[in-house]
Backbone bond lengths (Angstrom), bond angles and torsions (degrees), N, CA, C in turn:
res aa  C-N    CA-C-N  psi(-1)  N-CA   C-N-CA  omega(-1)  CA-C   N-CA-C  phi
1 M - - - 1.444 - - 1.517 108.28 -
2 E 1.274 115.58 136.44 1.444 123.32 -177.72 1.533 110.02 -76.08
3 A 1.327 117.13 128.06 1.466 120.48 179.08 1.527 109.76 -76.79
4 M 1.319 115.64 149.26 1.446 121.76 -179.28 1.534 109.01 -89.55
5 N 1.325 116.68 133.00 1.457 118.83 177.94 1.529 110.22 -84.04
6 S 1.327 116.87 171.44 1.467 120.92 -174.66 1.531 112.47 -63.63
7 T 1.322 118.13 -33.30 1.466 121.08 178.05 1.523 110.23 -65.79
8 E 1.348 117.00 -45.60 1.469 120.55 178.52 1.526 110.81 -63.09
9 R 1.318 116.84 -41.95 1.471 121.08 178.95 1.530 109.87 -61.01
10 K 1.338 116.98 -43.54 1.460 121.11 -179.89 1.531 110.48 -63.83
11 E 1.339 117.29 -39.65 1.467 121.13 178.83 1.530 110.86 -63.61
12 I 1.332 117.06 -40.84 1.461 120.70 177.67 1.531 109.69 -63.75
13 C 1.315 117.05 -45.50 1.470 121.03 178.86 1.528 111.02 -60.64
14 N 1.327 117.24 -37.75 1.468 120.62 177.13 1.523 111.13 -65.37
15 R 1.335 117.84 -37.70 1.469 120.14 177.88 1.527 110.75 -68.69
16 V 1.337 116.78 -35.61 1.468 120.56 174.68 1.528 109.04 -61.64
17 K 1.328 116.80 -43.58 1.467 121.10 178.41 1.532 110.31 -61.87
18 Q 1.334 117.01 -40.63 1.467 120.82 177.87 1.531 110.88 -59.08
19 I 1.328 116.55 -39.83 1.472 120.17 178.42 1.530 109.75 -64.45
20 R 1.327 116.46 -43.34 1.470 119.92 178.89 1.525 110.22 -60.48
21 I 1.319 117.48 -47.62 1.463 121.31 -178.86 1.528 110.66 -62.63
22 K 1.327 116.51 -40.09 1.471 121.29 178.28 1.532 111.34 -58.58
23 H 1.332 116.29 -39.92 1.465 120.34 -174.60 1.528 114.37 -94.57
24 F 1.336 117.73 -28.06 1.466 120.41 -173.97 1.524 114.14 -130.08
25 G 1.320 118.04 -1.24 1.455 120.15 -177.96 1.522 111.30 80.12
26 D 1.335 115.71 -179.49 1.456 120.73 -176.90 1.526 111.71 -108.37
27 A 1.323 115.89 15.97 1.463 120.02 -178.57 1.520 111.14 -70.34
28 H 1.341 114.55 159.97 1.464 121.02 175.00 1.530 108.50 -56.17
29 G 1.303 117.57 130.95 1.459 120.98 179.33 1.514 114.88 97.04
30 S 1.336 117.29 -7.19 1.474 117.60 -177.96 1.534 112.32 -69.02
31 Q 1.340 118.10 -26.66 1.463 119.71 174.06 1.531 109.46 -64.21
32 K 1.327 117.08 -38.95 1.466 120.78 177.65 1.524 110.64 -65.43
33 D 1.324 116.79 -39.06 1.468 120.65 177.75 1.530 110.72 -63.48
34 M 1.325 115.47 -42.29 1.471 120.73 179.24 1.527 109.95 -63.50
35 A 1.317 117.43 -46.36 1.467 121.71 179.53 1.527 110.33 -60.01
36 K 1.311 116.33 -44.06 1.466 120.65 -179.73 1.531 110.64 -62.79
37 A 1.321 117.01 -43.73 1.467 121.14 179.31 1.525 111.49 -61.85
38 M 1.333 116.82 -32.27 1.466 121.00 -179.49 1.523 112.60 -88.47
39 G 1.339 116.53 -10.65 1.463 120.14 179.41 1.514 113.47 75.20
40 I 1.338 116.51 31.70 1.468 120.73 178.65 1.521 108.91 -126.07
41 P 1.336 118.32 158.14 1.460 120.24 177.75 1.534 111.28 -62.12
42 Y 1.320 115.10 147.97 1.465 121.38 179.33 1.532 111.31 -56.63
43 T 1.328 117.91 -44.56 1.468 120.57 -177.56 1.533 111.08 -64.36
44 T 1.323 116.57 -33.49 1.473 120.27 177.11 1.521 109.56 -66.16
45 Y 1.336 116.69 -48.39 1.465 120.00 179.35 1.530 110.45 -59.69
46 R 1.339 116.75 -46.94 1.469 120.77 -178.81 1.533 110.08 -55.99
47 G 1.334 116.94 -41.81 1.463 120.55 178.01 1.515 112.32 -61.82
48 Y 1.343 116.49 -40.62 1.465 119.64 177.67 1.525 110.89 -62.72
49 E 1.303 116.59 -43.96 1.460 119.95 -177.46 1.528 111.63 -70.60
50 E 1.330 117.06 -28.37 1.461 120.21 -178.56 1.527 113.13 -83.89
51 D 1.361 118.24 -36.96 1.470 116.53 -177.54 1.527 115.08 -179.40
52 R 1.292 121.27 -4.51 1.461 120.06 -172.17 1.531 113.03 -110.30
53 V 1.317 117.73 42.38 1.463 120.84 179.77 1.523 110.53 -66.06
54 N 1.329 116.20 151.88 1.460 121.76 175.23 1.526 109.04 -149.19
55 I 1.305 116.72 173.16 1.466 121.97 -176.32 1.516 111.68 -57.35
56 K 1.312 116.32 -49.69 1.461 120.67 -175.96 1.534 110.65 -58.71
57 F 1.313 117.25 -42.80 1.467 120.78 179.42 1.527 111.01 -65.91
58 I 1.324 117.66 -45.50 1.469 120.71 -179.90 1.525 110.00 -60.42
59 K 1.318 117.35 -44.40 1.463 121.45 177.52 1.527 109.81 -61.07
60 S 1.327 116.91 -44.15 1.461 122.00 -178.42 1.530 111.68 -63.33
61 I 1.325 117.15 -47.30 1.468 119.79 -178.64 1.527 110.36 -65.98
62 A 1.329 116.93 -37.56 1.466 120.38 178.31 1.524 110.53 -62.54
63 E 1.332 117.27 -42.63 1.458 120.95 -179.62 1.527 112.15 -72.21
64 H 1.343 117.24 -44.32 1.474 120.71 -178.68 1.529 112.55 -60.45
65 F 1.320 116.49 -38.94 1.458 120.34 -172.00 1.529 113.22 -115.31
66 N 1.330 116.30 15.71 1.463 122.01 177.51 1.538 110.89 51.98
67 E 1.322 115.43 49.87 1.463 121.84 179.42 1.528 109.14 -109.14
68 D 1.305 116.27 162.08 1.462 123.95 -179.14 1.536 109.90 -86.08
69 A 1.336 117.48 112.09 1.464 121.31 -179.17 1.529 111.21 -60.54
70 Y 1.314 117.33 -35.91 1.465 120.36 178.08 1.530 109.57 -61.90
71 W 1.337 116.54 -42.76 1.462 120.06 178.38 1.527 110.20 -63.14
72 I 1.324 118.07 -41.29 1.463 120.25 -179.84 1.534 109.83 -58.59
73 I 1.323 116.94 -42.47 1.466 120.73 -177.83 1.527 112.30 -77.68
74 Y 1.346 117.45 -46.96 1.464 120.09 -171.06 1.524 115.67 -106.30
75 G 1.333 118.11 -14.39 1.456 120.40 179.30 1.510 114.22 80.30
76 E 1.327 117.40 15.42 1.462 121.83 176.28 1.522 108.35 -139.83
77 P 1.327 117.56 158.88 1.467 119.85 -176.69 1.527 112.30 -57.32
78 G 1.325 116.07 150.13 1.464 122.40 -178.38 1.502 113.43 -60.78
79 R 1.331 114.79 156.17 1.460 121.63 -178.81 1.521 111.17 -124.65
80 G 1.323 117.36 24.05 1.462 119.43 179.60 1.510 113.04 100.70
81 L 1.316 118.21 -34.22 1.461 121.75 179.63 1.519 109.98 -127.02
82 V 1.302 115.81 146.25 1.456 120.92 172.74 1.516 106.05 -111.89
83 E 1.304 117.21 122.15 1.455 120.96 177.23 1.513 108.27 -105.56
84 D 1.313 115.79 130.80 1.453 119.79 -178.99 1.518 111.02 -78.30
85 K 1.341 117.23 132.08 1.455 122.84 174.20 1.518 110.45 -114.67
86 L 1.317 118.20 8.90 1.454 120.73 -174.95 1.513 110.07 -83.15
87 G 1.316 117.48 111.73 1.446 122.42 -175.08 1.511 115.23 -70.06
88 D 1.346 118.68 -14.11 1.458 119.84 -177.23 1.520 112.96 -95.96
89 A 1.314 117.80 9.44 1.459 120.20 -178.65 1.523 110.38 -69.13
90 V 1.309 116.46 134.63 1.459 121.35 174.65 1.526 106.99 -129.52
91 M 1.302 116.23 116.06 1.451 121.81 177.63 1.522 107.75 -106.30
92 V 1.319 117.17 144.74 1.458 121.15 -179.72 1.516 109.26 -122.86
93 D 1.311 115.99 123.37 1.453 122.81 174.72 1.518 107.22 -98.30
94 P 1.355 118.60 130.20 1.465 119.88 -178.19 1.533 114.06 -56.39
95 K 1.329 117.31 -30.03 1.464 120.33 -178.82 1.527 112.50 -92.01
96 M 1.348 116.85 -37.93 1.461 121.06 -174.41 1.520 113.04 -94.35
97 G 1.343 117.44 -15.61 1.458 120.41 -175.60 1.515 110.26 82.40
98 P 1.346 118.42 -159.61 1.464 120.96 -177.96 1.529 111.45 -64.60
99 L 1.327 115.82 135.09 1.456 121.21 174.42 1.521 106.85 -91.64
100 Q 1.307 116.75 124.81 1.462 120.88 -177.37 1.524 108.76 -73.11
101 S 1.337 116.46 119.58 1.461 120.01 -173.47 1.526 112.89 -62.87
102 G 1.325 118.98 -28.24 1.454 120.58 179.69 1.516 113.34 -71.18
103 R 1.308 117.14 -17.88 1.454 121.95 -177.55 1.522 112.35 -95.73
104 Y 1.322 117.36 -24.72 1.456 121.93 -173.62 1.523 111.00 -111.28
105 R 1.312 114.37 154.53 1.463 121.46 173.14 1.523 105.58 -117.75
106 F 1.325 117.07 125.48 1.455 121.96 -177.28 1.525 109.07 -103.96
107 I 1.323 116.07 130.01 1.460 120.37 176.23 1.520 108.77 -135.97
108 Q 1.316 115.28 160.24 1.457 121.36 179.15 1.523 108.03 -117.79
109 L 1.320 115.79 123.63 1.462 121.15 177.79 1.516 108.32 -83.37
110 M 1.322 117.38 124.40 1.462 120.80 -175.88 1.532 112.65 -107.04
111 D 1.317 118.47 -11.04 1.465 118.79 179.77 1.525 110.28 -105.26
112 D 1.317 116.61 -179.39 1.469 120.87 -176.20 1.526 113.01 -103.70
113 S 1.323 117.63 18.82 1.468 120.80 -174.99 1.528 114.12 -65.22
114 M 1.329 117.94 -21.02 1.468 119.84 -177.70 1.531 112.59 -110.81
115 E 1.341 117.00 11.64 1.467 119.19 175.53 1.521 108.90 -67.76
116 P 1.303 120.58 146.40 1.457 127.57 10.42 1.530 113.43 -90.68
117 N 1.318 118.89 -0.23 1.472 121.16 -174.65 1.525 114.24 -78.17
118 I 1.325 117.39 -34.11 1.462 120.90 175.28 1.531 106.70 -131.04
119 K 1.296 115.64 119.60 1.466 121.10 -178.90 1.529 110.29 -84.94
120 P 1.345 117.91 151.90 1.467 120.33 176.49 1.530 110.41 -55.21
121 G 1.333 115.79 139.43 1.457 121.46 -179.48 1.518 113.72 92.54
122 T 1.332 117.48 -8.04 1.458 121.07 -179.38 1.527 110.45 -75.33
123 W 1.339 115.34 137.01 1.458 121.96 174.18 1.522 108.17 -90.27
124 V 1.314 117.18 141.08 1.460 121.35 175.50 1.524 109.35 -128.23
125 A 1.316 115.22 151.34 1.465 121.59 174.40 1.519 107.40 -106.50
126 L 1.318 116.25 127.59 1.457 122.22 176.80 1.519 108.67 -104.11
127 E 1.315 115.47 133.05 1.456 121.40 177.31 1.526 107.94 -111.50
128 P 1.323 118.57 137.99 1.469 119.47 177.57 1.527 110.76 -55.35
129 V 1.332 116.01 149.17 1.462 120.20 -178.95 1.514 111.26 -107.59
130 D 1.302 114.97 148.76 1.455 122.37 174.41 1.529 107.38 -74.70
131 K 1.320 117.81 141.37 1.465 121.47 -176.59 1.526 113.06 -58.35
132 E 1.332 117.15 -28.73 1.457 120.78 -177.97 1.532 113.23 -94.51
133 E 1.325 118.21 -1.56 1.459 121.95 -175.10 1.528 111.60 -68.74
134 N 1.326 115.65 137.71 1.454 121.72 176.64 1.528 108.39 -81.52
135 L 1.315 117.51 116.29 1.458 122.22 -176.79 1.525 113.65 -104.05
136 I 1.313 117.87 -0.41 1.456 121.29 -175.40 1.529 110.28 -57.68
137 G 1.327 115.73 126.70 1.453 122.14 179.70 1.521 113.97 87.18
138 K 1.332 117.86 -8.80 1.466 120.90 -177.28 1.526 111.07 -91.88
139 L 1.328 115.05 154.25 1.457 120.97 173.50 1.518 108.12 -78.98
140 I 1.340 115.99 133.87 1.459 121.20 -176.44 1.527 110.28 -133.48
141 G 1.323 116.13 156.00 1.456 122.24 171.03 1.516 108.11 -99.08
142 I 1.322 116.59 130.73 1.466 120.79 -179.01 1.525 109.92 -134.99
143 W 1.317 115.38 160.19 1.461 121.12 170.13 1.514 107.05 -88.47
144 S 1.309 116.84 123.89 1.469 120.88 178.96 1.523 109.13 -77.34
145 S 1.323 116.02 171.80 1.461 120.40 179.17 1.530 111.45 -65.06
146 E 1.352 117.23 -21.30 1.467 121.36 177.21 1.529 111.69 -85.43
147 G 1.339 117.46 1.93 1.455 120.87 179.93 1.511 114.15 81.28
148 K 1.329 117.22 18.91 1.464 121.70 179.50 1.522 109.61 -103.72
149 L 1.321 115.95 143.56 1.452 121.21 174.94 1.524 108.05 -80.03
150 T 1.321 117.54 129.15 1.456 121.17 -178.11 1.525 110.08 -144.51
151 I 1.320 116.34 168.90 1.463 122.36 -179.67 1.523 109.04 -108.23
152 R 1.318 116.52 135.65 1.463 122.52 177.13 1.530 108.32 -145.96
153 R 1.332 116.53 173.54 1.458 122.44 177.16 1.527 107.95 -106.53
154 A 1.327 116.31 131.35 1.470 121.12 178.80 1.521 109.08 -77.50
155 S 1.318 115.60 135.00 1.463 120.65 176.55 1.528 108.29 -142.21
156 L 1.290 114.82 168.28 1.458 120.55 -177.84 1.518 109.05 -123.22
157 Q 1.333 116.37 132.02 1.454 121.79 174.59 1.521 106.20 -128.45
158 G 1.338 114.69 107.28 1.457 118.66 -171.72 1.520 108.20 64.74
159 K 1.345 116.67 -120.04 1.469 120.75 176.77 1.525 111.56 -105.30
160 S 1.345 117.22 5.95 1.459 121.03 -177.44 1.526 111.42 -94.07
161 L 1.320 115.97 132.34 1.461 122.94 174.76 1.523 107.21 -85.54
162 L 1.350 116.09 127.40 1.455 121.36 -177.73 1.518 110.66 -121.67
163 A 1.330 116.01 158.50 1.462 122.72 172.77 1.521 106.62 -119.36
164 T 1.333 116.56 123.95 1.456 121.24 -176.60 1.531 110.69 -126.51
165 T 1.320 115.60 162.18 1.459 121.20 175.32 1.521 108.70 -88.50
166 D 1.348 116.84 159.96 1.465 120.99 174.32 1.525 111.60 -90.72
167 N 1.322 116.99 -24.22 1.457 121.38 -177.88 1.527 109.22 -77.51
168 P 1.345 117.85 120.48 1.475 120.74 -177.00 1.532 113.94 -59.38
169 K 1.317 118.43 -25.64 1.471 118.46 -179.51 1.530 112.37 -71.00
170 Y 1.343 117.23 -11.15 1.462 121.62 176.21 1.534 111.11 -111.14
171 S 1.298 117.93 27.47 1.467 121.20 -173.05 1.533 113.45 -59.62
172 A 1.311 117.02 -24.44 1.463 119.45 -179.87 1.534 112.24 -77.99
173 M 1.327 117.46 -9.12 1.463 120.78 -178.07 1.524 110.47 -84.18
174 V 1.314 116.80 87.24 1.458 122.59 179.30 1.524 107.48 -121.76
175 I 1.324 116.61 131.65 1.464 121.82 -178.01 1.518 108.60 -119.69
176 K 1.328 117.12 125.99 1.458 120.73 175.03 1.521 107.77 -77.84
177 L 1.332 116.41 131.79 1.466 122.16 -171.90 1.513 113.80 -116.35
178 S 1.314 113.61 156.91 1.459 121.00 161.64 1.527 104.61 -118.70
179 K 1.305 118.57 161.77 1.467 121.39 -178.61 1.531 111.77 -58.33
180 T 1.338 118.05 -26.84 1.465 120.18 -178.79 1.528 112.44 -73.13
181 D 1.349 118.29 -16.82 1.465 121.46 177.48 1.519 111.79 -77.10
182 I 1.320 117.73 -15.25 1.458 122.17 -173.61 1.526 110.01 -89.51
183 V 1.330 115.27 122.95 1.462 122.10 179.36 1.527 109.88 -82.72
184 G 1.320 116.55 -37.38 1.461 120.77 -179.27 1.513 110.77 174.40
185 K 1.329 115.17 175.93 1.469 120.44 177.10 1.519 108.83 -103.76
186 V 1.321 115.96 148.06 1.456 120.91 178.43 1.523 107.69 -75.37
187 V 1.327 115.27 121.12 1.472 120.31 179.50 1.514 112.19 -111.95
188 W 1.325 116.03 -11.49 1.449 119.25 -176.49 1.505 108.84 -162.28
189 Q 1.331 116.75 142.14 1.457 120.33 174.60 1.518 109.55 -139.29
190 F 1.324 114.93 147.23 1.459 119.88 -177.97 1.516 109.78 -155.95
191 S 1.322 114.77 153.18 1.458 121.28 176.57 1.511 108.27 -115.77
192 V 1.319 116.25 141.36 1.459 121.16 175.28 1.511 106.24 -94.92
193 V 1.316 116.54 121.75 1.465 120.58 -177.05 1.505 110.32 -89.60
């Protein structure tokens, strides 16, 4: 996962501030109003707005105020997926323990192309794959022809490696792959409630 530099972090914090101003104005005390609306302590919110943003907070603010999480992170309208660039993210799997953020790439699937196995809004962790690893039948992250990171299932047709959707209404969406198109395999998925 790509770490976020200080300029990117500052830009995200500025977009968080823009959301606060949009909903509560820029008057003295509006940070407290924002914290109260989100159900978090004022000092916690202030820290997020100043420099300590993380995935959980971005997801929470997007849901609380009906904002685009992709816009909060990248400053442009969403493209179906939100990819995490926050280097301080630590996810814990009950079976695997802490997932090392430098090894995994976290993205959020926003469409229904992988239902019923992955619901819209679900976060997934992608782990790099070994060049010799058999991926047939596994969920993988790939770069689409539009240059977007997306989740698909690896399958084999003859000698061709394909990426397909799980949702039958998208059955025509089949992408012929090379190993270089694969970003990683899905090793973990979770939804933030």
